[in-house]
C-alpha positions in Angstrom: 247.4 63.6 6.7 250.4 63.3 9.6 251.3 66.9 9.9 247.3 67.7 10.0 247.2 65.8 13.1 251.3 67.2 14.2 248.9 70.3 13.9 245.9 69.4 16.4 248.9 68.3 19.3 251.5 71.2 18.7 247.5 73.1 19.4 246.9 71.0 22.0 250.1 71.0 23.7 250.2 75.0 23.7 247.0 74.9 24.9 248.4 72.8 28.0 251.2 75.4 27.5 249.5 78.4 29.0 246.9 76.8 31.3 250.5 75.8 33.2 251.9 79.9 32.3 248.8 80.4 33.8 248.6 78.4 37.1 252.4 79.6 37.7 250.9 83.3 38.0 248.5 82.3 40.0 250.4 80.4 42.6 252.8 83.4 42.2 250.4 85.6 43.9 249.8 82.8 46.6 252.1 83.0 49.7 253.4 80.3 51.7 255.7 77.2 51.2 253.1 75.5 49.7 253.0 77.8 46.6 256.7 77.4 46.0 256.2 73.5 46.0 252.7 74.1 43.3 255.4 76.5 41.5 258.2 73.7 40.9 255.2 70.8 40.0 254.5 73.4 37.5 257.4 74.0 36.1 258.8 70.1 35.9 255.1 70.3 33.6 256.0 72.9 31.5 258.7 71.1 30.6 257.7 68.0 30.5 255.0 69.1 27.9 258.2 71.6 25.8 259.6 68.4 25.5 257.1 65.9 24.3 256.0 68.7 22.2 259.9 69.0 20.5 259.4 64.9 20.2 255.9 64.8 18.4 258.2 67.3 16.0 260.5 65.1 15.2 258.7 61.4 15.0 256.5 63.2 12.7 259.3 65.5 10.9 260.9 61.3 10.6 257.8 59.7 9.6 257.8 62.5 6.5 261.4 62.1 5.4 260.8 58.2 5.6 257.5 58.8 3.6 259.0 60.8 1.1 262.0 58.1 0.5 260.1 55.9 0.0 258.1 57.7 -2.5 261.4 59.1 -4.3 263.3 55.1 -4.2 259.7 53.3 -5.6 257.7 55.2 -7.6 256.6 53.1 -9.7 255.3 50.7 -6.3 253.3 54.1 -5.9 252.4 54.5 -8.9 250.6 51.2 -9.5 249.5 51.5 -6.2 248.0 54.6 -7.1 246.3 53.2 -10.4 244.6 50.5 -8.4 243.4 52.1 -6.4 242.4 54.6 -9.2 239.9 52.0 -10.9 238.5 50.2 -7.3 236.9 53.4 -6.4 236.3 54.1 -10.9 234.9 50.4 -10.6 232.6 50.5 -7.3 231.2 54.2 -8.7 230.4 52.7 -11.9 227.9 49.7 -10.5 226.3 52.6 -7.9 225.2 54.7 -10.9 223.6 51.0 -12.6 
């Protein structure tokens, strides 16, 4: 599930980065001091988006690693939770048929 959210975030950030690149090209075609200011601001935005992408990826990796470590350290607790959930789903499913 976290991997899916990370992929959506990454694709959104890539789309934003692409938009910024197109804007930078448009601004480069313009002339004057204002165009240079806008260009510099857009470059800053692109750098911040890249940093956000890296930070989000790092956070997702740390969360997945923490979950993986917990499952390996506490397999019986996780297995018990899965068994309890399966039992409840089975119980609810059998009541729905009655």
